[in-house]
C-alpha positions as CSV (number, residue, x, y, z in Angstrom):
1,M,4.8,33.7,4.6
2,F,3.8,32.9,1.2
3,Y,1.2,30.3,0.7
4,S,0.8,29.0,-2.9
5,G,-1.7,26.5,-3.9
6,V,-0.6,24.0,-7.1
7,D,-3.5,22.6,-9.1
8,L,-1.4,19.8,-10.6
9,H,-2.1,18.6,-14.2
10,K,0.0,16.2,-16.5
11,D,1.6,18.6,-18.6
12,N,1.1,22.0,-16.6
13,C,-0.1,23.3,-13.0
14,F,-1.8,26.5,-12.3
15,I,-0.4,28.3,-9.1
16,T,-2.1,30.9,-6.7
17,T,0.2,32.7,-4.1
18,V,-0.9,34.6,-1.2
19,N,0.4,36.4,1.3
20,D,-0.5,36.1,5.4
21,V,-3.8,38.3,5.1
22,G,-5.0,36.2,2.3
23,E,-4.2,38.7,-1.2
24,V,-3.6,37.1,-3.8
25,V,0.3,38.4,-4.8
26,K,0.8,36.0,-7.5
27,Q,-1.1,33.5,-10.3
28,D,-0.2,31.9,-13.4
29,R,-0.4,28.9,-15.6
30,V,3.2,26.8,-15.6
31,L,4.0,24.2,-18.0
32,N,5.8,21.1,-15.6
33,D,8.8,21.9,-16.5
34,V,12.0,22.4,-13.9
35,L,13.1,25.8,-15.3
36,A,9.6,27.3,-15.1
37,I,8.8,26.4,-11.5
38,T,11.9,27.3,-10.9
39,T,11.6,30.9,-11.8
40,Y,8.2,31.0,-10.4
41,F,9.1,30.6,-6.9
42,R,12.5,32.1,-7.2
43,S,10.0,35.4,-8.3
44,L,8.9,35.0,-4.2
45,P,11.6,35.3,-2.0
46,G,11.3,34.6,1.7
47,P,9.8,32.1,3.4
48,H,7.4,29.6,1.5
49,K,4.8,26.6,1.7
50,A,3.1,25.2,-1.1
51,V,-0.1,22.4,-1.4
52,V,-0.5,20.1,-4.0
53,E,-3.6,17.3,-4.3
54,S,-2.3,14.1,-4.0
55,T,-2.8,12.7,-7.0
56,A,-0.3,10.5,-9.5
57,G,2.6,12.8,-10.7
58,W,3.5,14.6,-7.3
59,Y,6.9,12.7,-7.0
60,W,9.0,15.2,-9.4
61,L,7.1,18.5,-7.5
62,R,7.7,17.6,-4.0
63,D,11.4,16.9,-4.6
64,L,11.8,20.1,-6.9
65,L,10.0,22.1,-4.3
66,I,12.1,20.8,-1.2
67,E,15.8,21.7,-3.5
68,L,13.7,25.5,-3.3
69,N,13.4,25.7,0.1
70,V,9.8,25.2,-0.3
71,E,7.9,23.5,2.6
72,F,5.9,21.2,0.7
73,V,2.1,19.6,2.2
74,L,0.4,16.7,0.1
75,A,-3.6,17.4,0.3
76,H,-5.8,14.6,0.8
77,A,-8.1,14.8,-1.8
78,K,-10.8,13.1,-0.5
79,Y,-10.8,14.9,2.8
80,L,-10.3,18.2,0.8
81,K,-13.2,18.0,-1.1
82,A,-15.4,17.5,1.7
83,I,-14.0,20.7,3.2
84,S,-13.4,22.5,-0.7
85,Y,-16.3,21.5,-2.1
86,A,-17.8,24.7,-4.6
87,K,-20.6,24.9,-7.4
88,V,-17.9,26.5,-9.7
89,K,-14.6,24.5,-10.2
90,T,-12.0,25.7,-12.3
91,D,-8.5,25.4,-12.3
92,K,-8.1,28.9,-11.0
93,V,-10.8,28.2,-8.5
94,D,-9.3,25.3,-6.6
95,S,-5.7,26.8,-6.8
96,I,-7.1,29.6,-4.7
97,T,-9.1,27.3,-2.2
98,L,-6.2,25.3,-1.6
99,A,-3.6,28.4,-1.2
100,Q,-6.5,29.9,1.2
101,L,-6.7,26.9,3.0
102,L,-2.9,26.2,3.1
103,R,-2.7,29.4,4.5
104,M,-5.5,28.6,7.6
105,N,-4.2,25.5,8.2
106,L,-7.2,23.7,7.1
107,I,-5.5,21.3,4.8
108,P,-5.9,17.4,5.4
109,E,-2.7,16.1,5.1
110,A,-1.6,13.0,3.3
111,H,1.4,10.8,4.4
112,T,4.4,11.1,2.2
113,I,6.7,8.2,2.4
114,S,9.8,8.4,3.1
115,P,12.0,9.3,-0.4
116,K,14.5,6.7,0.7
117,L,11.7,3.9,0.7
118,R,10.0,5.7,-2.6
119,P,11.2,3.7,-5.1
120,I,11.7,0.3,-2.9
121,R,7.8,0.4,-2.0
122,D,6.8,1.4,-5.6
123,L,9.2,-1.2,-6.9
124,L,7.2,-4.3,-4.9
125,R,4.1,-2.4,-5.7
126,T,5.2,-3.5,-9.3
127,R,5.8,-6.9,-8.3
128,L,2.1,-7.2,-7.0
129,R,1.0,-6.0,-10.7
130,L,3.4,-8.3,-12.5
131,V,1.8,-11.3,-10.5
132,Q,-1.7,-10.2,-10.8
133,K,-0.6,-10.5,-14.4
134,R,0.7,-14.1,-14.4
135,T,-2.9,-15.0,-12.4
136,A,-4.3,-13.6,-15.2
137,C,-2.4,-15.5,-17.9
138,Y,-3.1,-18.7,-16.1
139,N,-6.9,-17.8,-15.3
140,S,-6.5,-17.3,-19.7
141,I,-5.5,-20.5,-20.3
142,H,-8.0,-22.6,-18.2
143,R,-10.7,-20.7,-20.2
144,L,-9.3,-21.5,-23.1
145,G,-9.4,-25.5,-21.9
146,E,-12.8,-24.9,-20.8
147,K,-14.2,-24.4,-24.1
148,F,-13.1,-28.4,-25.0
149,N,-13.7,-29.6,-21.8
150,C,-9.6,-29.7,-20.7
151,D,-9.6,-27.2,-18.2
152,H,-7.0,-29.2,-16.0
153,F,-3.7,-28.8,-17.1
154,P,-1.2,-31.1,-15.1
155,N,1.4,-31.0,-17.0
156,L,1.2,-26.9,-18.0
157,N,4.9,-26.5,-16.5
158,E,6.0,-29.1,-18.8
159,G,4.7,-27.1,-21.7
160,K,2.9,-30.8,-22.4
161,L,-1.0,-30.0,-23.6
162,P,-3.8,-32.0,-24.0
163,A,-4.6,-34.0,-26.8
164,Q,-7.8,-32.5,-27.5
165,L,-6.9,-29.2,-27.8
166,P,-7.2,-27.9,-31.3
167,D,-3.9,-26.8,-32.8
168,L,-4.7,-23.3,-33.0
169,Y,-5.6,-22.9,-29.3
170,K,-2.3,-24.9,-28.3
171,L,-0.7,-21.7,-30.1
172,Q,-2.6,-19.4,-27.8
173,V,-1.6,-21.5,-24.8
174,G,2.0,-21.4,-25.9
175,Y,1.9,-17.5,-25.9
176,F,0.3,-16.8,-22.6
177,L,3.3,-19.4,-21.2
178,E,5.8,-17.4,-22.8
179,Q,4.5,-14.5,-20.9
180,V,3.8,-16.7,-17.6
181,S,7.6,-17.5,-17.9
182,L,9.0,-13.9,-19.0
183,L,6.8,-12.7,-15.8
184,K,8.6,-15.3,-13.6
185,E,12.2,-14.0,-14.1
186,Q,11.4,-10.8,-13.8
187,I,9.2,-11.0,-10.5
188,K,12.0,-13.4,-9.1
189,Q,14.3,-10.3,-10.0
190,I,12.9,-8.0,-8.2
191,E,12.5,-10.5,-4.9
192,Q,16.4,-10.1,-5.6
193,S,16.6,-7.1,-5.4
194,L,14.3,-6.2,-2.6
195,G,16.2,-8.8,-0.1
196,R,19.5,-7.4,-1.0
197,Q,18.3,-3.8,0.2
198,L,15.7,-5.0,3.2
199,L,16.3,-8.3,4.7
200,D,19.3,-7.2,7.3
201,N,16.8,-4.0,8.7
202,D,15.9,-5.1,12.2
203,D,12.2,-4.4,11.7
204,I,12.1,-6.8,8.7
205,Q,13.3,-9.4,10.9
206,R,11.3,-9.2,13.8
207,L,8.1,-9.1,11.1
208,L,9.5,-12.7,9.9
209,W,9.1,-14.5,13.5
210,I,5.3,-13.6,13.1
211,P,3.0,-16.7,12.1
212,A,2.5,-16.7,8.4
213,F,4.7,-13.8,7.7
214,G,6.9,-14.7,4.9
215,R,9.6,-12.4,3.2
216,I,6.9,-10.5,0.6
217,T,4.7,-10.1,3.5
218,A,7.0,-8.6,5.5
219,F,8.8,-6.3,2.9
220,S,4.9,-5.5,2.5
221,I,3.7,-4.2,5.8
222,Y,7.5,-2.5,6.6
223,L,7.2,-0.6,3.2
224,E,3.6,0.7,3.2
225,I,3.6,1.3,7.4
226,D,6.5,3.4,6.5
227,G,7.0,4.0,10.7
228,I,5.0,2.7,13.0
229,E,5.3,5.7,14.9
230,R,2.8,8.0,12.7
231,F,0.2,5.4,14.1
232,P,-0.7,6.6,18.2
233,S,-2.5,3.3,18.8
234,E,-3.0,0.1,17.3
235,K,-6.9,1.1,16.1
236,Q,-5.7,3.5,14.1
237,L,-3.4,0.9,12.1
238,F,-6.3,-1.0,12.0
239,S,-8.2,1.4,10.2
240,Y,-5.7,2.5,7.9
241,A,-5.1,-1.2,6.9
242,R,-8.6,-1.5,6.0
243,L,-9.0,-3.9,8.6
244,V,-12.2,-2.7,10.5
245,P,-15.7,-1.7,8.3
246,G,-16.8,1.6,8.6
247,A,-20.4,3.3,9.8
248,K,-23.1,5.2,8.6
249,N,-25.0,5.8,11.7
250,S,-27.8,8.4,11.6
251,N,-30.3,9.2,14.4
252,A,-31.8,5.3,15.7
253,S,-30.4,4.5,12.2
254,R,-27.0,1.7,12.4
255,R,-25.5,0.0,9.3
256,Q,-21.8,-0.9,8.7
257,K,-20.1,-0.5,5.7
258,S,-18.0,-3.3,4.6
259,G,-15.8,-2.8,1.7
260,N,-14.8,0.6,2.7
261,K,-11.9,2.2,0.0
262,D,-10.7,4.2,3.2
263,G,-7.1,3.0,3.4
264,N,-4.0,1.5,2.2
265,V,-5.4,-1.4,-0.1
266,Y,-1.9,-3.0,-0.1
267,L,-1.6,-3.4,4.1
268,K,-5.2,-4.9,3.4
269,I,-3.8,-7.8,0.6
270,A,-0.6,-8.4,2.8
271,F,-2.5,-8.9,6.5
272,S,-5.3,-10.5,4.4
273,D,-2.8,-13.1,2.4
274,A,-1.2,-13.7,6.1
275,A,-4.5,-14.5,7.6
276,V,-5.3,-16.9,5.3
277,H,-1.9,-19.0,5.3
278,A,-1.9,-18.8,9.2
279,I,-5.3,-20.4,9.6
280,R,-4.0,-22.9,7.2
281,Y,-1.0,-23.7,8.7
282,Y,-1.2,-23.0,12.4
283,P,-3.4,-25.3,14.4
284,E,-3.6,-22.8,17.2
285,I,-4.9,-20.0,14.9
286,R,-7.3,-22.0,13.0
287,A,-8.9,-22.9,16.2
288,F,-9.3,-19.2,17.0
289,Y,-10.7,-18.9,13.6
290,L,-13.3,-21.5,14.0
291,R,-14.4,-20.3,17.2
292,T,-14.8,-16.8,15.8
293,R,-16.5,-18.3,12.8
294,R,-19.5,-20.2,14.9
295,R,-20.6,-16.6,16.4
296,S,-20.1,-14.8,12.8
297,N,-19.4,-15.9,8.8
298,E,-16.1,-17.1,7.5
299,A,-15.1,-13.6,5.7
300,I,-15.7,-11.6,9.4
301,A,-13.3,-14.5,10.7
302,R,-10.6,-14.1,8.4
303,A,-10.6,-10.7,9.2
304,I,-10.3,-10.6,13.1
305,V,-7.4,-13.2,12.3
306,A,-5.8,-10.3,9.9
307,K,-6.7,-7.9,12.7
308,E,-4.9,-9.8,15.4
309,L,-1.9,-10.2,13.0
310,A,-2.2,-6.3,13.1
311,R,-1.8,-5.9,16.1
312,I,1.0,-8.3,16.8
313,V,3.1,-6.4,14.0
314,Y,2.0,-3.0,16.0
315,H,3.2,-4.3,19.1
316,V,6.3,-5.6,17.7
317,L,7.6,-2.5,15.4
318,K,6.4,0.0,18.3
319,D,8.0,-1.6,20.8
320,R,11.0,-3.0,18.9
321,A,10.0,-6.3,21.0
322,P,9.9,-10.0,19.9
323,Y,7.1,-11.9,18.7
324,R,5.9,-13.8,22.0
325,G,2.7,-15.5,20.3
326,F,-1.1,-15.3,18.8
327,K,-3.4,-13.5,21.8
328,G,-0.7,-14.7,24.8
329,I,-1.2,-18.6,23.2
330,P,2.8,-20.1,21.9
331,I,2.4,-21.4,18.5
332,Q,3.4,-24.8,18.5
333,R,4.7,-24.4,14.9
334,Q,8.3,-23.4,15.0
335,K,9.5,-21.1,12.1
336,S,13.1,-22.2,10.9
337,M,16.1,-20.7,11.8
338,N,17.9,-20.4,8.3
339,W,17.8,-17.4,6.2
340,P,16.0,-15.0,5.3
341,R,15.8,-15.1,9.1
342,R,19.1,-14.3,11.2
343,R,20.0,-16.7,13.4
344,V,20.7,-14.6,16.2
345,A,17.6,-12.2,16.1
346,N,15.1,-13.9,17.9
347,T,16.5,-17.2,20.0
348,N,13.7,-16.6,23.0
349,V,11.5,-16.5,20.3
350,A,12.3,-19.8,18.8
351,Q,11.7,-21.6,22.4
352,Q,8.3,-20.0,22.5
353,G,6.9,-20.7,19.0
């Protein structure tokens, strides 16, 4: 068996290959070219495993290595750093370290999304970036208005601007409105494309019955989880979705770390957004939120509501069962039986709320 550590860069990669006893059998800097990579790995016939850190550009390399019958391992960059910290850090050293850790089965693996869902998930993430850009345009418009005490634009969607806004500032607002119009159309097209590919999925249909879950929330949670079976318990899902604080404990010192960046930020956004809508529109959930807030504060109470929604998601997906209430409490407000929900998907759920 050969074990290769690939230190991947934008235009090239440094590869070190070792055998079963850890001896270096080949080492080279290779251009990020299909022919060059193929030539390197085909020069070493036999069973082969390769590891690369979870940087932004691993998609193409993973697909190429799978075609070459090379087992691919994606290393978790943060935890790998904790294991392989070295005073001297070069491409050569990094690739050797990766290869040796792979040989000893000490690579902390990162999750690789299934190739079938990968482009759909990335398209959904693109939608989020477009939504953020649209919000930035609106914010810029209101900042311009504040300069002339007219930050409120009641007829903005109609293109009507306050008279006291100078002409050159109206020109700037017009540019931002053109961007908003383009972004809205692009967002709409992405949502239509996602709907065609995902709405008929049984898991998506189950998620749509959960309070405050719309199409985009259901799409995001389904795609970012990428298989609930990879979470042995609901606590692992809470942690992955950034819904529980970290801890920094030493001896008698105990301290929680809020704002921890470990986990999936897109799940955090989806569950947090769903929690806000659930608190606003569902009286039973709002009552639970208010009881929790009296014991803590608003941010913690919202996070706890988000965690309870994640608990529902875990059991709905794990058990392939319909949604049956919030913390055992039936929700009085019923969701519509119309599209995007299949009419026959949750007949017993509609009775329970």
